[in-house]
ZADO-1210 file (C-alpha; in nm, 4 decimals, padded with zeros to 6 digits):
<atoms>
<atom x="-01.3969" y="-01.4373" z="-02.2293" code="MET" pos="1"/>
<atom x="-01.4774" y="-01.3883" z="-01.8556" code="ASP" pos="2"/>
<atom x="-01.3046" y="-01.1164" z="-01.6603" code="GLU" pos="3"/>
<atom x="-01.0837" y="-01.2650" z="-01.3558" code="PRO" pos="4"/>
<atom x="-01.2391" y="-01.2037" z="-01.0171" code="GLN" pos="5"/>
<atom x="-01.0771" y="-00.9623" z="-00.7719" code="LEU" pos="6"/>
<atom x="-00.9962" y="-01.0940" z="-00.4284" code="CYS" pos="7"/>
<atom x="-01.2289" y="-00.9804" z="-00.1644" code="VAL" pos="8"/>
<atom x="-01.0426" y="-00.6901" z="-00.0189" code="HIS" pos="9"/>
<atom x="-01.0021" y="-00.5219" z="-00.3541" code="LEU" pos="10"/>
<atom x="-01.3546" y="-00.5789" z="-00.4670" code="GLU" pos="11"/>
<atom x="-01.4965" y="-00.4026" z="-00.1290" code="ASN" pos="12"/>
<atom x="-01.2146" y="-00.1219" z="-00.1682" code="TRP" pos="13"/>
<atom x="-01.4181" y="00.1726" z="-00.2551" code="LYS" pos="14"/>
<atom x="-01.2615" y="00.5135" z="-00.1243" code="GLU" pos="15"/>
<atom x="-00.8866" y="00.6108" z="-00.2458" code="ILE" pos="16"/>
<atom x="-00.7262" y="00.7288" z="00.0701" code="LYS" pos="17"/>
<atom x="-00.4466" y="00.9589" z="-00.1117" code="LYS" pos="18"/>
<atom x="-00.1012" y="01.0069" z="00.1075" code="PRO" pos="19"/>
<atom x="-00.0893" y="01.3291" z="00.3162" code="GLN" pos="20"/>
<atom x="00.2893" y="01.3333" z="00.2803" code="LYS" pos="21"/>
<atom x="00.5604" y="01.1680" z="00.0498" code="HIS" pos="22"/>
<atom x="00.7639" y="01.0196" z="00.3250" code="GLU" pos="23"/>
<atom x="00.7397" y="00.6970" z="00.4835" code="CYS" pos="24"/>
<atom x="00.6138" y="00.7672" z="00.8565" code="GLU" pos="25"/>
<atom x="00.8092" y="00.4793" z="01.0113" code="GLU" pos="26"/>
<atom x="01.1560" y="00.5775" z="00.8510" code="CYS" pos="27"/>
<atom x="01.1283" y="00.9346" z="00.9325" code="VAL" pos="28"/>
<atom x="01.0476" y="00.8095" z="01.3131" code="LYS" pos="29"/>
<atom x="01.3785" y="00.6063" z="01.2995" code="ALA" pos="30"/>
<atom x="01.5936" y="00.8238" z="01.0784" code="GLY" pos="31"/>
<atom x="01.5785" y="00.5426" z="00.7860" code="GLY" pos="32"/>
<atom x="01.5512" y="00.5823" z="00.4202" code="ARG" pos="33"/>
<atom x="01.3048" y="00.4611" z="00.1539" code="TRP" pos="34"/>
<atom x="01.2759" y="00.3962" z="-00.2186" code="LEU" pos="35"/>
<atom x="00.9135" y="00.3884" z="-00.2928" code="HIS" pos="36"/>
<atom x="00.5954" y="00.4705" z="-00.0799" code="LEU" pos="37"/>
<atom x="00.2592" y="00.2883" z="-00.0604" code="ARG" pos="38"/>
<atom x="-00.0609" y="00.4262" z="00.1293" code="THR" pos="39"/>
<atom x="-00.2742" y="00.1953" z="00.3587" code="CYS" pos="40"/>
<atom x="-00.6272" y="00.2065" z="00.2425" code="GLN" pos="41"/>
<atom x="-00.7685" y="00.1230" z="00.5940" code="THR" pos="42"/>
<atom x="-00.5880" y="00.3899" z="00.8010" code="CYS" pos="43"/>
<atom x="-00.4194" y="00.6160" z="00.5445" code="GLY" pos="44"/>
<atom x="-00.0576" y="00.5216" z="00.6754" code="ALA" pos="45"/>
<atom x="00.2319" y="00.6192" z="00.3959" code="THR" pos="46"/>
<atom x="00.5048" y="00.3611" z="00.4308" code="LEU" pos="47"/>
<atom x="00.7875" y="00.2244" z="00.2362" code="CYS" pos="48"/>
<atom x="00.7811" y="-00.0523" z="-00.0083" code="CYS" pos="49"/>
<atom x="00.9510" y="-00.3907" z="-00.0012" code="ASP" pos="50"/>
<atom x="01.2305" y="-00.2948" z="-00.2165" code="SER" pos="51"/>
<atom x="01.3245" y="-00.0493" z="00.0795" code="SER" pos="52"/>
<atom x="01.5322" y="-00.1500" z="00.3648" code="PRO" pos="53"/>
<atom x="01.2553" y="-00.1475" z="00.6315" code="ASN" pos="54"/>
<atom x="00.9700" y="-00.2740" z="00.4424" code="ARG" pos="55"/>
<atom x="00.7285" y="-00.0957" z="00.6633" code="HIS" pos="56"/>
<atom x="00.4393" y="-00.1045" z="00.4405" code="ALA" pos="57"/>
<atom x="00.4197" y="-00.4928" z="00.4186" code="SER" pos="58"/>
<atom x="00.4970" y="-00.5198" z="00.8020" code="ARG" pos="59"/>
<atom x="00.2141" y="-00.2689" z="00.8766" code="HIS" pos="60"/>
<atom x="-00.0578" y="-00.5026" z="00.6565" code="ALA" pos="61"/>
<atom x="00.0580" y="-00.8126" z="00.8286" code="LYS" pos="62"/>
<atom x="00.0679" y="-00.6665" z="01.2034" code="ASP" pos="63"/>
<atom x="-00.2551" y="-00.4314" z="01.1603" code="ALA" pos="64"/>
<atom x="-00.4427" y="-00.6378" z="00.9309" code="GLY" pos="65"/>
<atom x="-00.4858" y="-00.3830" z="00.6385" code="HIS" pos="66"/>
<atom x="-00.4006" y="-00.5596" z="00.3296" code="PRO" pos="67"/>
<atom x="-00.5030" y="-00.3159" z="00.0572" code="VAL" pos="68"/>
<atom x="-00.2490" y="-00.0494" z="-00.0147" code="THR" pos="69"/>
<atom x="-00.1746" y="00.1899" z="-00.3254" code="ILE" pos="70"/>
<atom x="00.1214" y="00.3245" z="-00.4680" code="SER" pos="71"/>
<atom x="00.2048" y="00.6670" z="-00.3557" code="ALA" pos="72"/>
<atom x="00.4179" y="00.7513" z="-00.6315" code="GLU" pos="73"/>
<atom x="00.3362" y="01.0045" z="-00.8643" code="PRO" pos="74"/>
<atom x="00.1759" y="00.8940" z="-01.1899" code="GLY" pos="75"/>
<atom x="00.1207" y="00.5151" z="-01.0412" code="GLU" pos="76"/>
<atom x="-00.2416" y="00.4378" z="-01.0169" code="ARG" pos="77"/>
<atom x="-00.2623" y="00.0757" z="-00.8900" code="TRP" pos="78"/>
<atom x="-00.3493" y="-00.0930" z="-00.5783" code="ALA" pos="79"/>
<atom x="-00.1872" y="-00.4339" z="-00.4177" code="TRP" pos="80"/>
<atom x="-00.3597" y="-00.6803" z="-00.1727" code="CYS" pos="81"/>
<atom x="-00.0873" y="-00.8091" z="00.0329" code="TYR" pos="82"/>
<atom x="-00.3269" y="-01.0863" z="00.1688" code="GLU" pos="83"/>
<atom x="-00.4016" y="-01.2269" z="-00.1906" code="ASP" pos="84"/>
<atom x="-00.1130" y="-01.1030" z="-00.3623" code="GLU" pos="85"/>
<atom x="-00.3264" y="-00.9446" z="-00.6214" code="GLU" pos="86"/>
<atom x="-00.2918" y="-00.5937" z="-00.8073" code="MET" pos="87"/>
<atom x="-00.5458" y="-00.4106" z="-00.9803" code="VAL" pos="88"/>
<atom x="-00.4907" y="-00.0767" z="-01.1974" code="GLU" pos="89"/>
<atom x="-00.7368" y="00.2113" z="-01.1091" code="TYR" pos="90"/>
</atoms>
């Protein structure tokens, strides 16, 4: 059985950008709160997930055109492509 193909964004993703701080950069600026964090794999910004009130990570992906993010949560090792709605564990 053939393994499923990854989207072009995840296929071309090579370097893992780790979070510099365990906080949402935008929530900190605005005094907001977050549930879980994601780190953009294009620019390294760490932002809040879609379960958080402000959904900064998905907004950033759309506005900046940076489709791939990873979970910034300890112990989680997965990447998500916002554009193709595809996930891969690493």
